[in-house]
Z-matrix of the N, CA and C atoms (Angstrom, degrees):
N
C 1 1.453
C 2 1.527 1 110.72
N 3 1.333 2 117.16 1 -30.81
C 4 1.466 3 119.72 2 178.46
C 5 1.524 4 110.96 3 -58.74
N 6 1.329 5 116.96 4 -41.01
C 7 1.464 6 120.19 5 178.23
C 8 1.529 7 110.11 6 -63.12
N 9 1.315 8 118.11 7 -40.93
C 10 1.469 9 121.34 8 178.42
C 11 1.528 10 110.61 9 -61.29
N 12 1.319 11 117.20 10 -40.39
C 13 1.469 12 121.04 11 177.91
C 14 1.527 13 110.05 12 -65.65
N 15 1.327 14 117.25 13 -42.79
C 16 1.465 15 120.48 14 178.42
C 17 1.528 16 110.92 15 -61.36
N 18 1.321 17 116.77 16 -42.36
C 19 1.468 18 121.73 17 179.48
C 20 1.530 19 110.02 18 -67.22
N 21 1.324 20 117.30 19 -39.02
C 22 1.465 21 123.00 20 179.62
C 23 1.526 22 111.17 21 -53.64
N 24 1.301 23 117.00 22 -36.04
C 25 1.466 24 121.62 23 -176.88
C 26 1.523 25 112.46 24 -64.07
N 27 1.332 26 117.04 25 -14.88
C 28 1.462 27 121.34 26 178.28
C 29 1.530 28 112.44 27 -89.03
N 30 1.335 29 117.50 28 -3.26
C 31 1.465 30 121.51 29 -177.44
C 32 1.519 31 111.04 30 -53.14
N 33 1.326 32 114.71 31 145.43
C 34 1.455 33 121.64 32 179.74
C 35 1.533 34 108.75 33 -82.63
N 36 1.330 35 116.43 34 127.55
C 37 1.467 36 120.90 35 179.24
C 38 1.525 37 109.32 36 -68.97
N 39 1.321 38 116.31 37 125.95
C 40 1.460 39 122.52 38 -179.22
C 41 1.521 40 108.57 39 -138.30
N 42 1.322 41 115.98 40 158.60
C 43 1.463 42 120.82 41 174.37
C 44 1.517 43 109.06 42 -111.21
N 45 1.318 44 115.41 43 146.68
C 46 1.460 45 120.58 44 175.70
C 47 1.525 46 108.77 45 -87.75
N 48 1.323 47 116.24 46 169.49
C 49 1.462 48 121.05 47 178.24
C 50 1.524 49 112.19 48 -59.64
N 51 1.336 50 116.56 49 -29.22
C 52 1.461 51 120.25 50 -179.80
C 53 1.530 52 112.44 51 -86.34
N 54 1.333 53 116.88 52 4.38
C 55 1.455 54 121.27 53 177.32
C 56 1.513 55 115.67 54 88.01
N 57 1.323 56 117.29 55 -11.60
C 58 1.460 57 120.61 56 178.57
C 59 1.527 58 109.34 57 -74.37
N 60 1.326 59 117.68 58 148.00
C 61 1.469 60 118.89 59 177.22
C 62 1.528 61 110.62 60 -71.78
N 63 1.314 62 115.25 61 146.16
C 64 1.467 63 120.08 62 175.07
C 65 1.524 64 108.48 63 -75.42
N 66 1.314 65 116.80 64 144.63
C 67 1.465 66 118.67 65 179.80
C 68 1.519 67 111.52 66 -70.55
N 69 1.307 68 115.35 67 148.48
C 70 1.459 69 120.29 68 172.01
C 71 1.521 70 106.99 69 -81.49
N 72 1.325 71 116.23 70 134.20
C 73 1.462 72 120.74 71 -176.76
C 74 1.517 73 109.60 72 -139.70
N 75 1.322 74 115.59 73 137.47
C 76 1.457 75 122.24 74 173.21
C 77 1.515 76 109.49 75 -124.61
N 78 1.330 77 116.03 76 149.94
C 79 1.464 78 120.71 77 179.05
C 80 1.521 79 109.22 78 -140.81
N 81 1.328 80 115.06 79 145.40
C 82 1.465 81 121.77 80 178.61
C 83 1.521 82 108.09 81 -131.49
N 84 1.316 83 115.92 82 130.80
C 85 1.458 84 123.58 83 177.15
C 86 1.521 85 107.51 84 -107.39
N 87 1.344 86 117.19 85 129.89
C 88 1.466 87 121.49 86 -176.47
C 89 1.525 88 109.05 87 -127.32
N 90 1.330 89 115.97 88 134.82
C 91 1.463 90 120.82 89 178.37
C 92 1.523 91 110.30 90 -68.71
N 93 1.345 92 116.93 91 158.15
C 94 1.467 93 119.97 92 -178.11
C 95 1.525 94 114.12 93 -56.35
N 96 1.326 95 117.28 94 -34.06
C 97 1.469 96 119.45 95 -179.07
C 98 1.527 97 112.56 96 -91.76
N 99 1.335 98 116.67 97 -0.10
C 100 1.458 99 121.13 98 177.07
C 101 1.514 100 115.45 99 77.01
N 102 1.334 101 117.84 100 6.86
C 103 1.463 102 119.81 101 -177.32
C 104 1.521 103 113.36 102 -87.32
N 105 1.333 104 118.05 103 -12.43
C 106 1.461 105 121.50 104 -178.78
C 107 1.519 106 108.55 105 -131.49
N 108 1.321 107 115.32 106 139.57
C 109 1.455 108 119.07 107 171.46
C 110 1.518 109 109.09 108 -148.01
N 111 1.315 110 115.25 109 156.88
C 112 1.459 111 122.02 110 177.14
C 113 1.524 112 107.59 111 -142.76
N 114 1.316 113 115.89 112 156.18
C 115 1.461 114 120.77 113 -177.23
C 116 1.524 115 110.68 114 -128.87
N 117 1.326 116 114.99 115 161.57
C 118 1.465 117 121.70 116 173.37
C 119 1.522 118 108.27 117 -157.44
N 120 1.318 119 115.30 118 156.78
C 121 1.458 120 120.71 119 176.29
C 122 1.522 121 109.33 120 -138.69
N 123 1.313 122 115.44 121 161.24
C 124 1.465 123 120.94 122 -177.09
C 125 1.525 124 110.28 123 -58.67
N 126 1.330 125 115.41 124 128.99
C 127 1.454 126 121.32 125 177.25
C 128 1.513 127 114.88 126 76.73
N 129 1.311 128 118.11 127 10.19
C 130 1.468 129 121.73 128 -175.63
C 131 1.529 130 112.54 129 -58.49
N 132 1.313 131 117.52 130 -48.55
C 133 1.465 132 120.66 131 -176.59
C 134 1.522 133 112.93 132 -104.68
N 135 1.336 134 116.35 133 -24.21
C 136 1.462 135 120.30 134 178.67
C 137 1.520 136 109.06 135 -156.57
N 138 1.321 137 115.94 136 138.62
C 139 1.459 138 120.90 137 -179.01
C 140 1.528 139 110.68 138 -54.05
N 141 1.319 140 115.32 139 132.93
C 142 1.454 141 121.31 140 177.11
C 143 1.511 142 115.48 141 89.31
N 144 1.318 143 117.92 142 -16.56
C 145 1.467 144 119.79 143 -178.65
C 146 1.522 145 110.49 144 -70.42
N 147 1.321 146 115.10 145 131.88
C 148 1.461 147 121.12 146 177.93
C 149 1.525 148 110.10 147 -70.85
N 150 1.314 149 116.43 148 152.75
C 151 1.469 150 121.66 149 -178.84
C 152 1.527 151 111.21 150 -59.65
N 153 1.334 152 116.93 151 -43.62
C 154 1.466 153 120.21 152 -178.81
C 155 1.523 154 110.86 153 -65.00
N 156 1.334 155 117.22 154 -40.51
C 157 1.465 156 121.29 155 177.40
C 158 1.525 157 110.16 156 -60.72
N 159 1.323 158 116.18 157 -47.70
C 160 1.465 159 120.45 158 179.49
C 161 1.520 160 110.69 159 -58.09
N 162 1.309 161 116.64 160 -45.12
C 163 1.464 162 121.58 161 -177.42
C 164 1.524 163 112.21 162 -67.35
N 165 1.327 164 117.15 163 -47.79
C 166 1.464 165 120.80 164 -173.51
C 167 1.525 166 113.56 165 -83.85
N 168 1.327 167 118.24 166 -39.85
C 169 1.465 168 120.77 167 -174.04
C 170 1.525 169 114.51 168 -98.71
N 171 1.300 170 117.43 169 -35.07
C 172 1.465 171 118.99 170 -177.43
C 173 1.532 172 112.27 171 -89.68
N 174 1.327 173 116.83 172 -38.90
C 175 1.465 174 119.78 173 -175.87
C 176 1.528 175 113.73 174 -96.17
N 177 1.337 176 118.02 175 -25.12
C 178 1.473 177 120.30 176 -174.12
C 179 1.522 178 113.04 177 -134.28
N 180 1.300 179 117.55 178 29.98
C 181 1.466 180 121.94 179 -176.65
C 182 1.527 181 112.70 180 -54.75
N 183 1.316 182 118.19 181 -40.85
C 184 1.466 183 121.94 182 -174.99
C 185 1.523 184 113.52 183 -98.18
N 186 1.305 185 118.04 184 10.91
C 187 1.466 186 121.17 185 -177.85
C 188 1.530 187 110.24 186 -102.29
N 189 1.314 188 116.37 187 139.18
C 190 1.463 189 121.08 188 174.68
C 191 1.529 190 107.98 189 -76.26
N 192 1.314 191 116.29 190 113.21
C 193 1.465 192 121.45 191 -176.86
C 194 1.526 193 112.49 192 -102.21
N 195 1.311 194 117.01 193 14.96
C 196 1.468 195 120.85 194 178.05
C 197 1.522 196 109.33 195 -56.34
N 198 1.317 197 116.00 196 129.59
C 199 1.455 198 120.54 197 177.49
C 200 1.517 199 114.94 198 86.44
N 201 1.321 200 118.38 199 -6.71
C 202 1.467 201 120.94 200 179.87
C 203 1.525 202 110.25 201 -72.49
N 204 1.325 203 115.60 202 164.02
C 205 1.459 204 123.49 203 178.04
C 206 1.523 205 108.38 204 -114.63
N 207 1.325 206 116.23 205 147.84
C 208 1.453 207 121.21 206 179.46
C 209 1.521 208 109.65 207 -128.24
N 210 1.315 209 115.30 208 131.63
C 211 1.460 210 122.82 209 173.37
C 212 1.524 211 106.35 210 -113.69
N 213 1.327 212 117.52 211 125.02
C 214 1.460 213 121.85 212 178.88
C 215 1.524 214 108.57 213 -131.13
N 216 1.310 215 116.25 214 137.71
C 217 1.463 216 119.57 215 -176.88
C 218 1.521 217 112.84 216 -73.88
N 219 1.337 218 117.09 217 -21.59
C 220 1.460 219 122.03 218 -178.16
C 221 1.524 220 109.40 219 -132.60
N 222 1.299 221 115.89 220 144.21
C 223 1.465 222 122.18 221 175.18
C 224 1.533 223 110.05 222 -47.34
N 225 1.325 224 118.19 223 132.14
C 226 1.467 225 119.95 224 179.48
C 227 1.529 226 111.44 225 -70.91
N 228 1.330 227 115.46 226 150.74
C 229 1.461 228 119.12 227 178.21
C 230 1.526 229 109.87 228 -64.22
N 231 1.329 230 115.41 229 150.77
C 232 1.465 231 122.38 230 -173.97
C 233 1.525 232 110.92 231 -103.84
N 234 1.333 233 116.54 232 164.87
C 235 1.462 234 119.89 233 175.60
C 236 1.530 235 110.83 234 -52.04
N 237 1.319 236 115.40 235 136.02
C 238 1.455 237 121.40 236 -177.73
C 239 1.512 238 113.69 237 94.49
N 240 1.322 239 117.40 238 -11.99
C 241 1.466 240 120.95 239 -178.45
C 242 1.527 241 112.02 240 -80.13
N 243 1.308 242 117.29 241 -26.03
C 244 1.469 243 122.03 242 -177.18
C 245 1.530 244 109.35 243 -103.77
N 246 1.317 245 115.95 244 153.06
C 247 1.466 246 120.36 245 176.28
C 248 1.524 247 109.39 246 -74.66
N 249 1.331 248 115.68 247 139.34
C 250 1.469 249 119.44 248 176.31
C 251 1.512 250 109.16 249 -57.79
N 252 1.299 251 119.14 250 142.06
C 253 1.461 252 128.56 251 8.09
C 254 1.531 253 113.55 252 -95.14
N 255 1.319 254 117.79 253 15.77
C 256 1.465 255 119.97 254 -177.03
C 257 1.523 256 111.58 255 -67.72
N 258 1.333 257 114.97 256 138.57
C 259 1.460 258 121.06 257 173.78
C 260 1.522 259 109.24 258 -88.18
N 261 1.301 260 115.80 259 148.04
C 262 1.466 261 120.74 260 175.10
C 263 1.523 262 109.47 261 -71.32
N 264 1.311 263 116.26 262 154.38
C 265 1.471 264 120.61 263 179.50
C 266 1.526 265 111.51 264 -60.86
N 267 1.335 266 117.67 265 -37.43
C 268 1.471 267 119.96 266 178.30
C 269 1.528 268 110.57 267 -61.41
N 270 1.328 269 117.27 268 -38.84
C 271 1.467 270 120.53 269 176.99
C 272 1.526 271 111.01 270 -66.01
N 273 1.318 272 116.37 271 -41.20
C 274 1.470 273 120.06 272 178.81
C 275 1.528 274 111.07 273 -61.92
N 276 1.321 275 116.67 274 -39.05
C 277 1.471 276 121.33 275 178.90
C 278 1.525 277 109.91 276 -62.26
N 279 1.320 278 116.56 277 -46.29
C 280 1.466 279 120.93 278 179.16
C 281 1.526 280 110.30 279 -64.63
N 282 1.333 281 117.14 280 -46.27
C 283 1.465 282 120.94 281 -179.28
C 284 1.524 283 112.48 282 -61.51
N 285 1.331 284 116.93 283 -30.67
C 286 1.471 285 121.12 284 179.56
C 287 1.527 286 111.86 285 -78.82
N 288 1.327 287 117.44 286 -6.79
C 289 1.468 288 123.23 287 179.65
C 290 1.530 289 112.02 288 62.98
N 291 1.337 290 115.12 289 36.09
C 292 1.461 291 120.91 290 173.13
C 293 1.532 292 107.00 291 -62.34
N 294 1.323 293 117.39 292 135.14
C 295 1.465 294 120.89 293 -175.13
C 296 1.520 295 113.69 294 -79.13
N 297 1.323 296 116.91 295 -42.21
C 298 1.469 297 121.02 296 -173.87
C 299 1.516 298 108.65 297 -141.99
N 300 1.335 299 115.64 298 141.30
C 301 1.462 300 121.50 299 -179.59
C 302 1.524 301 108.87 300 -127.56
N 303 1.313 302 116.08 301 130.32
C 304 1.467 303 122.25 302 173.30
C 305 1.521 304 107.30 303 -111.47
N 306 1.327 305 116.46 304 132.78
C 307 1.460 306 122.13 305 -177.21
C 308 1.522 307 108.50 306 -120.57
N 309 1.338 308 115.69 307 129.58
C 310 1.461 309 120.41 308 -179.25
C 311 1.518 310 112.80 309 -66.14
N 312 1.347 311 116.99 310 -55.06
C 313 1.467 312 120.78 311 -179.93
C 314 1.524 313 110.21 312 -142.77
N 315 1.328 314 114.30 313 156.83
C 316 1.457 315 120.19 314 170.55
C 317 1.520 316 107.77 315 -69.51
N 318 1.327 317 116.58 316 149.40
C 319 1.459 318 120.36 317 176.89
C 320 1.530 319 108.56 318 -67.70
N 321 1.341 320 118.56 319 122.98
C 322 1.459 321 120.51 320 -178.03
C 323 1.532 322 113.64 321 -73.33
N 324 1.321 323 118.05 322 -8.86
C 325 1.460 324 121.45 323 178.47
C 326 1.536 325 108.43 324 -66.93
N 327 1.337 326 118.29 325 120.51
C 328 1.469 327 120.06 326 -176.57
C 329 1.525 328 113.80 327 -62.95
N 330 1.317 329 118.62 328 -20.69
C 331 1.466 330 119.95 329 177.98
C 332 1.525 331 111.57 330 -74.72
N 333 1.319 332 117.10 331 -18.46
C 334 1.466 333 120.76 332 178.57
C 335 1.524 334 109.71 333 -81.32
N 336 1.343 335 116.45 334 -49.58
C 337 1.468 336 122.73 335 170.79
C 338 1.528 337 113.93 336 49.72
N 339 1.330 338 118.04 337 47.32
C 340 1.475 339 124.28 338 176.21
C 341 1.530 340 114.50 339 66.50
N 342 1.317 341 117.98 340 12.76
C 343 1.467 342 120.18 341 -176.82
C 344 1.522 343 112.29 342 -63.02
N 345 1.331 344 117.93 343 -36.92
C 346 1.465 345 120.57 344 178.09
C 347 1.519 346 111.57 345 -65.37
N 348 1.327 347 116.12 346 -42.84
C 349 1.466 348 120.97 347 178.68
C 350 1.527 349 110.06 348 -65.98
N 351 1.325 350 117.11 349 -44.96
C 352 1.464 351 120.67 350 -179.93
C 353 1.524 352 111.23 351 -61.73
N 354 1.325 353 116.92 352 -40.24
C 355 1.464 354 120.12 353 178.01
C 356 1.527 355 110.43 354 -60.63
N 357 1.324 356 116.85 355 -46.56
C 358 1.468 357 120.20 356 179.27
C 359 1.527 358 111.00 357 -64.07
N 360 1.321 359 117.25 358 -40.63
C 361 1.471 360 120.17 359 178.60
C 362 1.530 361 110.99 360 -62.61
N 363 1.328 362 117.00 361 -40.02
C 364 1.467 363 120.55 362 178.28
C 365 1.526 364 111.52 363 -64.33
N 366 1.314 365 115.46 364 -27.86
C 367 1.465 366 120.51 365 179.39
C 368 1.527 367 111.43 366 -93.38
N 369 1.356 368 116.36 367 13.25
C 370 1.469 369 124.86 368 174.23
C 371 1.525 370 115.06 369 77.77
N 372 1.304 371 117.21 370 36.35
C 373 1.462 372 120.05 371 175.69
C 374 1.499 373 109.07 372 -100.25
């Protein structure tokens, strides 16, 4: 998780439509045997892109991530949080067959209200 926090500090400062600052987020993907890892942070490759999206879809789209572990500094967004046709980060994590997820903090945004965590728990994380 320390590496995820270090990566989070590189997040690109952005504003939301409501004027609130976007949270800084870092994510680390680790192979089951611990010999491979990759990192991503919010806005790393494109403004507005979530760290989990960057890690799973932009950097590892064609890789089988079954059994991998994910460390994220902030609760992933839940279904319904993104505009169609975008998938929520929690859905992407499940679809990638990530085995275990560690989350640094719950999203303090009251509209999120633990929905990302609850979604992962329902899917047995």
